[in-house]
N, C-alpha and C positions, 0 to 999 in steps of 0.2 A: 831163443836166439841169444847169443852172447855178442853184445854190441860195444864198439869203441866209438865215442864221439870225437870228431876232429874239427875244431872251430875256434875262432879267436874274437871276431868282431860281433857287434850287436845283432847283425842279420841272423846269426846262428842261434841266438838265445831262445826264441820260441820253439825251435826244433829240439834243442837240448832239453828244455823243460817238458816237452811233449813225450819224450822217450820214457820219462819216469811214470807216465800214466799208462804204459803198456805192460804186458806181462813179461817183457823181455828184460834181460839183465844188462845194466850199464856197467861195464868193467872199468872204464876210465875215461878221462878227458885228455886228449892230446891238443896242446895249444902252443901259441908262440911264446917265447921267453918274455918275461917282464922287461919293459923298456923304461928308461928314466925320463921323468918329466921335470917340471920346475924344481929347483933346489935338489936336483939329482935323486928325487924320491921316485920309486917305482910307480908307474901309472896302473891303478887297479883295472881289472877287466871284468865285465859282467859274467863271462863264461866261468871264470874261476869262482865267482861268488855262488853261482848255481851249483857247481861241483861241491863247494864247501857245505852248502845247505844239506846235501844228500850224502856227505861223507865219501864222495867219489875220488879216487886217486887222480892226481894231475901229473902229466908228463909234459915237459916243455923242451924238447931237444932243439938245439940251434939248427940242425939239419936232420929231418926225420928220415932221410934216405941213406943215412950211414948204417953200417952193419950193427953197431951197438943199439941204435934206436930201433932198428928192425927186429933185433933179438928181443928187446923189451916187449914189442907188440906180439911177437910169436909166443912168448912165454904166457901171455894172457889167453891164448887159444881163442881168438875172436872168430865168430861166424861172419861178421859184417862190419865194415867201417862206414860210419855216417859222417859225411864231409859237408861243411857249409862255412863259407867265409873264413877259411883256415889261414891262407897266406903262404902256403908252400905247395909246389907241384909234386905230386906223388909219383915216384918211379914205379915201374912194373913190379919190382921186387917188394916194394912197400905195400902195394895193393895185394900182392900175393901172400902177405902175412895173415890174411883173413880167408876163411874157407870159401866165401862167396865174393871176395873182392870188396869193392867200395861202391857206394852210391853217393851222388853229389846233388845238393840243392843249388840250382843256379837261378839268378834273378832275371831271367828273360824267357820268352817263348822260343826256345831253341828250335831250329838252328839260327834264328835271328840273334844278333848281339852276343857272339861268343867273345869272352875276354873279361878283363878286370873291372870294367865300369858299365855294365849293361843297362842299369837303371838310368844313369846319367845320359847315356847316348840315346836311349829310347825317347826321353823327354826332349833332348836337343834336336832330334830329327823330326819332332812333331807327331810321334806315334800317338794314337788314341787309345790303344790297348797295350797293356803290359801283363806280365805273369811270371810264374815260376815253373821250372821244369826239374824233374828228378831224372837223372841219367845214371846208367851203369857205367862206372868210370873206365876209361881206356887210356893208353899212353898219350894220345893226342888230346890237347886241352879242350874241354867242353864238347868233344866230338863223339862221345859214347852214345849207345842207343837210348832212346827216350823210354822211360818207364811210366811216367805220369806227368800231367800238366794241369795248371789251374790259371785262369785268366781273370783280369779285372779291367774296368775302364779307368783311364787316367783322368783325374779331375782337372778342369780347365785352369785352376789356380795352383794345382799341386806341385810342390817342389820335390827334388830328388830325395831329401831326407824323409819327407812325409810319405812318399810312395814306398820307400824302402821299408818303413815300419809296417805298412799294410801287406806288402809282399812277404815279409818275414812271417807274419801271422798266418798267411795262406800256406806257408811251407810246412809248418809243424804237422798239421793233420795229413797233408799229402805224403810226407815222409813216413808217417806211421801206417797209413794204408798200404804204402808200397812195401814196408817191412812185412806186414801181414800176408800180402800176396806172395812175396818171396818165400816166406816160411811155408806157405801152402802149395808152392810150386805153380802158382797161377799167373805169374807175370808173363806178358807177351812183349818183349822188347821190340821197338820200332826203330830201324836205322834212320839216322838223320840224312836228309838230302843235302849233301855238301854244296850243291849248286845254289841253295837258298841261304847259305851262311853269310853273315855280315859281321865285321869286326867291331869290337867294343874295347879298344885299347885303354890302357891306364891314362888317366887325365894328366895333362901338363899345364903348367902355369900359363903358358901362352894361349891355351884354349879359351881363357877368359877375356882376351882382348876383343873388343867390339869392332866389327867391320860394318860401318854404317851404310855401305852399299847393299847390304842384305835387307830383306823385308822386315818390317816392324814385327810381324808375327814370329819370324825366325829369331830375332834378337830377344824378344820376350821369352821364347822357349829356352834360349841360352841362359838367361838370368835364372830361370827356374831350375835348369838342369845342373848348374855349376855351384849350387849351394851344397855344403858349406865351404867347399874348396874346389877350384881356385877362386871362385866368385867371378863376377863379370865386371870389367872395368874399362874406362876410356880416359882420355885426357882433355881437360879444358884448355884449349890453346889460347891462353890469355894474351891480349895485345900488350906488348911492352913488359911482360913478366914471364917467368918460367912456367911451363905447363903444370897444371895441377891434376894429379891423378884422382879420379872419382870412381868409387865402387858403386855399382847400380843396385838399388833395391827393387822391390816390385814395380812392374810397369804394365801398361795396357795400350793397345792399339786405339787410335782415334781417327776419325775421318780427316783427311787433309783439307785445309782451308784455303784462304786466298793465296798463300805462299806455297801452293802444292808443287811448284817447279823448283823449290829450293834445293840446293845441293845436299846430298846425304851428309849428315853430321852437323847441319846448321841448326842452331837454336831458333825455332820459329815462334815460340811463346815462352815468356819468362815474366809474366805478370799475374796478379790475382791469385797468387799461390800455386799457379800451374807452370810446369816445366815440360815443354813439348819439343821433340827433336825430329827433324826430317830424316827419313831413311830411304833406302832404295826402293821401297814399296810401302807407301803410307807413312803415317806419323806415329811416334811412340811417346806416350805421356809417362814421365818418370814420377812415381809416387814417393820415392825416397832416394836419397843420395848420401854417400859417406865420403867426405873429403879424406884424403890420405892422412892417417894419423889421428883422425877424429872419430866421433861416434856417428851412427846412422841418424840422419835428419830427414824429417818430412820435406817434401819439395818446398812447401811454404816457408819452413824454418830455414832451409838452405838459402833460399832467395833473399830472406831478410838479412842473412849474415854475409853473403857473398855477392859481388856486383856482376853476376852473370846477366847478359842482356840479349835480347833478340838480335840475331845476326852473328853472334859469336859462334865459334866452330868447336866441335868435339872430334877427336881422332887421335891417331898415333903421334907420339912426341917425336919431333925431328931432331936427330943428332944425339 
């Protein structure tokens, strides 16, 4: 099989590396163009590093769906496109440049969590199981027939970046097995049940704002899900001073005590190195807090430096 890898982000790296351990030929890497970082220097990408290690040509069209980009792909005479964390939607004509079209590694157990941020939304929604799916690509995003799946339990403390690393490692062997089955004509595509599909749209900055009327468990899931961006934040509504934005670090649910009827967003404990907030369902103990423009502090260090007190309120800034 003559393969073209299409990927940009770190989720695609284990799959790309795994292709070189197969008997198939890797013709090239198609990836996003380099973007400038600090001091206008191009930000290196791990996918380009893997290609360089193996002497694999790299193609980085601004739009892979243009005729010149499609002609480049056709000239390589690929049998199959391998797509993971690429960053562009492939038009039918682009998929048609390969004899067998394309297969995509998606970071969810499709049809659940179709879209750009499946791992984040799985944790946000409190799922206990996550996984990866290989689909035969179709014009509709993440809607092609399923070729293979692998599942794993989500750890109770696991954040989105941690889970992404584990799912990426699951994906490499799964893609390679699927390629072998395609080469042997042994794949049995399973159509997705569209009625079970759920969206996993791209994250927005506003997704990180805490609604303290939600349960403590839900807010804890939000904190784990929204690392490293947009992160989860709230405002300390300081009496007589401007609100101070606080980015929340790890947190845990704790049993409600004598102030169990406190309004959601009320600080119920701010002593002894413990910072506990009332929510719409239980209490949440914040293990670490990052004041706007400062570094992440343990709850004990934060309370030593900031006069937050029991009875203070956290919530959206007014005005």
